[in-house]
N, C-alpha and C positions, 0 to 999 in steps of 0.2 A: 836169162833170169839170174845169172851168176851174180853174186854180190860179195864184197871182200871185207866188210867192216864189222864182223861179229867179234865180240869180246867173250872170253871164256868164264866170265863170272856168273854166278847164279843171279836170278832176278833180285833187283833192289839192292845189290851189293856194290862195292866199289868197282868201277869199270875202267881203271886207269891202264890196265895191261894192254899190250899191243893187239891189234885185231888179227883174227885168223880167217882163212878162206872157207866158204861154204859153197856146196854145189847149187843148191836152190834156196833162195832167200826165204826166211820164215814168213815174210809179208804175203807170199802167194798162198801159204796155208791158211793164214788169217782171212784172206780174201775168200778162200774156198769155204771156210766155215761160215763166213758171213753170207755168202751166196746160198748155202744150204739152209741157214737160219731163216733168211727171208723167204725162201721157198716154203719152209714149214709154217711160217706165219701167214702166207699168202692164201691158204685155204679159206680163211674167213672171208676174204674179199671176193672169193668166187661164188659164195652162197646167196647174198642178198637178192640178186636178180632172179634166182631160182625160187625164192620163197614168196614172191609177191602173189602169184596165183594160188598156191596151196594155203597160205595164211588167209587170203581173201575168201576162199571157198570154205575153209574150216571154221573160221571165227566170224566171217562177215565183215571184216574190217575193210574200209575203203582203201584204194591204192594210194591216196593221199596220206592216210594215216600210216600205212606201212612205209611209204616214201619218207615220212617225217622222221621215223625211227632210223632209217638209213642215212638221213641227212645229218642227224645228231652224231651218228658214227663217224661220218666223213668229216664234219666240222671238228670234232675232238681229235681225230686223227691228225689234222693239221695244226690245231692250236696247242697240242701237246708236244709237238715235234721240237720247237725251239727250247722248251724247258727240259726235255729229255736230252738234247744235245749238251746243255749246261750241266745236267746231273751227271752225264758221262764224264765230263771234266772234273766233277767233284768226287764221285764214288767209283768211277771206272766203267767201261763199256760192258764187261762181263756181268756185273751185278745188275745193272739196269736192264739189260736184254733178257736175262733169265727171269726177272720179276715181270717184265712185260709179257713174256710168253705164258707165264703162269696166270696172269690176269686175263689174257685172251682165252685160255682154256676154261677159266672159271665162267666167264660171261657166256661163251658158246654152250658149255654144258648146262647151265641154268636155264637156257631158253627152252629146253624140252619140257619144263615144268610149268611154263607160263599159261595163264588163262585170260589175261587182260592185255590190252594194247600198251598200257604204261609199263608193264613188265618187259615187253619187247624193247621199249625205249630204254629202260634201265640196263637190261642184260646185253642186248646187241648194240644199242646206241652208246651207252655210257662206258660200260666195263670194256667191251671189245674196242670201242673208240679209243679210250685211254691206253689200253695195251698196245694197240696197233700204232698209235701215234708215236710211242717210244720205239717202235720198230720201222719208223718212217724212213724216207730217203735221207734225212738228216744223219741217221745211223750210218748209211753208206758213205755219206760225205765225211763224217768224223773218221771212220776207218781209213778212207783214202788219204785224208789230210795227214793222219798220224803215221801211216805205214809206208806211204809212197811219196817220193820226191819226183819220180819220173813215171811216165805212162799213167798219169792220173786220169786223163780223158778216157783212155781204154778201160782202166779198172772201174771207173764210174759207170761206164756203159754196161760192163759185165754185171756189176752189183744191181744196177737198175733192172737189168733184164731178168734177175732172179724172180721178181714178182710175176712177170709174164710166164716164167717157167712153172711157178707154182700154179698159176691159172691153167696152164696146159695140162699139168698133172691132175688137178682137182676137179676141174669143170666136167669132163666126161664122166668121171666117177660119181660125183655129187648129183649130177642131172640124172643118171641111171638110177641112183639110190632114191632120189625124190620121186622119180616116175614109177618105180616098182615097190618101194618100201616106206613111203612117206618121208617127210622132211625131217622128223626127229633123229633117225639115224644119221642123216647127213650132218646135222649139227654135232652130234657125238664124234663123228669122224674128224671134224675140224678141231674139237677140243683135244682129242688124242694126239693128232698131228703136231699141235703146238707144244703139248707136254713132252712129246718124244724128242724134240730138238733141245730141250733144256740141258740134259747131260752132255750133249755135244758142245754146247756153248760153254758150260762150266769147265770141261776138261781141256778144250783146245783153243778157245778164244783168249787173247791177251790184250791188255789195255794199251800197251805202248811198246815200241821196239826195244826200249831200254829194259823192259821186264825180262828179256831174254838175251841182254847184252848185245844188241844190234843197233846199227844206224838204220834209218828209213831206206827202203829200196831206192837206189839211184842218188842217194845223198852223198856229198863229198866228204862229210865228216860225221862222226858219232855225236849225238846230242843226249844229254841226260834227261831223265824222265822229269817233267815239271812237277812242282808241288800241286796237290789238289787244290782247285780253284773254289774258295768258299763263296757262299751266297749265290747259289745257282740261279734262283729266280731273279735276284737283283741283276746278275750279269745278263741274263737273257733280256730283261726289260731295257737295261742300259744299251745293249747292242741294237735293240729295235729303235730306241730313242735316237741313237747316233745315225743309224741307216736311214731313218724316216726323214732326216733333214736333206737327204740327197735325191736327186731325180731318178737316177738308175734304179733305186730301190722300188719306187712306185711303178716304174715301167715294168720291171721284172715281176712284181707282185701282180699287176694287172694282166700281163700276158699268161702268168701261170694260173691265175684264177680262171681264165677262159680255157686253158689246157685242161684243168680239172673238170670244168663244166662239160667239155666235149668228150671226155673219156670216162672217168669213174662215175660222174654224176649222170651222164646220158647213156652212153653205149653199154657200159658194164652193168648199169642198174636196169635200164629199160629196153635194151635190144631184144632180150628173150621174150618178154611179154608182147613187145611190139610185133615181133615176127609171129608169135602165137596168134595175135589178133588177125593176121592174114592167112591163118590156117596151117602154119608150119609147126610140126611137133616140137615140143620143148627140147627133147634130146637132140634133134637136129640143130635148133637155134643155139643151144649150149655148145654143140660141136663146132659151130662157126666161131663162137667166142674163143674156144680152145685153139682154133687155127690162127686167130688173131695173136694169141699167146706165142705160137710157133714163130711167126714173122716178127713179132715184137722183139724177141730175143735177137734175131738177125739185125733188125733195124736199129736197136739201141746200141749194141756192140759197135756196129758200123758208125753210128753217130758219135760215140766216143773216140773212135779212130779219126773221124773228120774233125772233131773238136781239137785234137792235138795238132792239126795241120791247117785248119781254115778259121776265118773270123767267126766267132760264136754268134754275134747278133745277126749276121746274114744267114747263118744256118737256121736260126729261129724263124726268120721271116719266111724262108722257103718252106719249113715244116708246117707252120701255121696256115700259110696260103694254100698248100696242097690239101691239108685236112679240111679247110673250109669248102673247097671245091667238091671233094668227095661226099661231104655231108649234104650238100645241095642235091646230089643225085640219088641218095639213099631211099627216099620215099618211093621213087619210081622203080626201085629194085625189089621191094617187098613182094613176096609171092608164097603160095602154099608149099612150094618145093625149092630145093637148092638149084640154081641155074648158073651158067658161066658168068654173067655180069655181076651177080651177088658174090661169087668167089673172087672175082677180081677186086671188088670193093673190100672184101675181108683181108685179102693179101696186101692191098695198098694201104689200108687203115692200120693194119698190124705193123707194117714197117714204120709208120709214123706215130704210133701209139704213145710211147714215152721217149721218142728220140729227142724231145725238147729237154730232157733232164741234163745230160752232160753239158751242153752249151750254157744252160741256165746256171748250173754249179760253177762252171768256169768263169762266167761273168760275176758271180758272187765272190769268187776267189780273187779275181782281178781288182775288184773295187773295195773289198772289205777285208782282205788280208787274213789274219789269224782268227778273226771272228766270223769268217765266211760260213762255217758250218751252222752257227747259230742264226746268222742272217738268213741263210738258205732255209733254215727251219721256219722262220717267219714267212718267207716267200712261199714255202710249202703250205703254211697255214692258209694263205690266200687261194692256193690251188684247191685245198679241201673245202673252203667256204664256198667257192664257185661250184665245186662238185655237189656240196650239200644243197645248195639252192636249186640246182637243176634236178637232182634226185627228188626233191619235194615238188617243185613246180611242174616237172615232167608227169608225176602221178596225178597232180591236180589237172593238168591240161587234158590227160587221157579221160579223167572222170567227166570233165566239162564238155570237151569237144568230141569225145569218142574215138580220138585218133591222136597219134604222136607227130603227125606231119608238121605242124606248126613249130614244134620243139626242134626237129631236125633242121628246118630252114633258119630258124633264129640262131641256133648254134653255128651254122655255117657262116652267117654274117658276122658273128663275134669273132670267129677265127680270122676272117679277113681283117678285122680291126687289130687283132693281136699281131698280125704280120706287119702292119704299119708301125705299131708301137715298138716292135723289136728293132726296126731300122732307126728309130729315134734315139736309142740308147747310145750314149757317147762312148768312145774308147778312152781308156786310161793309159796313157803312155808309160807312166812310172808306177810300180807296184806300191801298195800301201806300206809294206814292211819287208824286211829281209825274209820272213817266213813266207810271204806271198810270193816273193821271187823264187 
C-alpha cells in the first residue's frame, strides 16, 4: 500500500514542490471511512422486510400497500444516484454524503409518528429513498475513481461489501427489537446510526487526493484537483443521453435491473415474510438474511479480485446463471425450521448477492471513461427500478395467490435471461479517454 507521490502542501494550495514518501497512502483511509459510512447507512435497508408483518398487523395495511412504500424507496434510491454523483463533482463528496445521512435519519425518525399509509410512503419511501440514493454505489464508484488508479476492482468489491456488513450488523439487532419491543424502536435505531456517522464523514472524508497533496493510489503522476463541475443535473442528463445511444448501456441497465429484482426487491424485502408463511420465526429468518450478509462480504471482495484479472462480462454471465438456478430451488427449501439445504442456499446466494457490482462498474469504466460514475448511477437506477417493481409485485402476488412461489420462479427465469444479455456486451479494445486508461 506504499505510495510515493505526496506533496507537503496544505489542501487547495500550490503543490509544485517535490513529492515525499508516505508509509500508507491516504486513499486507504478514505476507503475505510467510505466503508464505515455505507455500513452506517445500511441499517435502513435492513428494516423494510421486518416491517411488513408488524405494520400489517397494527394498521391493517395490505402487503401490497407496504410493498408500494418500499418500492418508492428503492426507485428513488436508484434515480437519485446519477444526480448525486454529479453533485459530488459540483459540491464535493463530503457535503453530499453528510446531507444524505441527515435526510436518512430524518425520514427514519419520522416514521415512528405515522398513522396513515401515505406517511409511510413519504417518510420511508421519499425521504429515506432520496437520502440513501445519495449514498448509493455511485458513491463508492466516485471514491474509487478519484482515489485509486490501481486495485480498483478490489476496492470496489470492498466498498460494495460494506452494505452487506451493515446488513450483518443491523439485521439480528433489528429483528430482535421488532420481535420484543415493537417496530418503532427499530426505526429509531436506524435514525441514530445514520446520524452517528456524520461527524466521521465530516472530519475524515476528503473529496480528492489533491486536497491533501497526493496523487491517486497507483498513479504515475500527481494531478491537480479539477474545478467544480457546474450544472450537476445537466451533466447527469447529458451523460445519460450520450450513453443511451450505445448498446452496452442498455445491456448493462437490463442486467442490473434483474439484479435488483432478484436481490433487494425480492429476497431482502420478501424472504422474511415468505419464510414466516412456512412457520419459521421472524428472528430465525432475519438471522438467515444476516448470514447472507456474511458471505456477501466474501463474495463481493472476491468478485473485485476476479474483476482485476478476468473478463467482466463473462463473470456477470456466471453470476446471473448461478443465481437463477438457486432461486428455482428456493420454494422447495422453505420449512418451519432451518435445515442444511436452506443453509446451503443462504451461503450460495450470499456469495452471489452483489458480486455483480465490480464487473458492472468495470464495464462502465471501460466504455464511458471519466463519466463512468454518473453512467453507473443510471445503471444503478435501473437496478432499483427492477427492485421496486418486484418489491411491489411480490407483495401483490402474496395477497392474490397466498404464496410467493410464482415470484421465485419468475425471478429465476429473469436471471437466466440476464446471463445471456451479459455475454452479448461487446468488448472495447481502446479506452474512451486517458482517464479511463
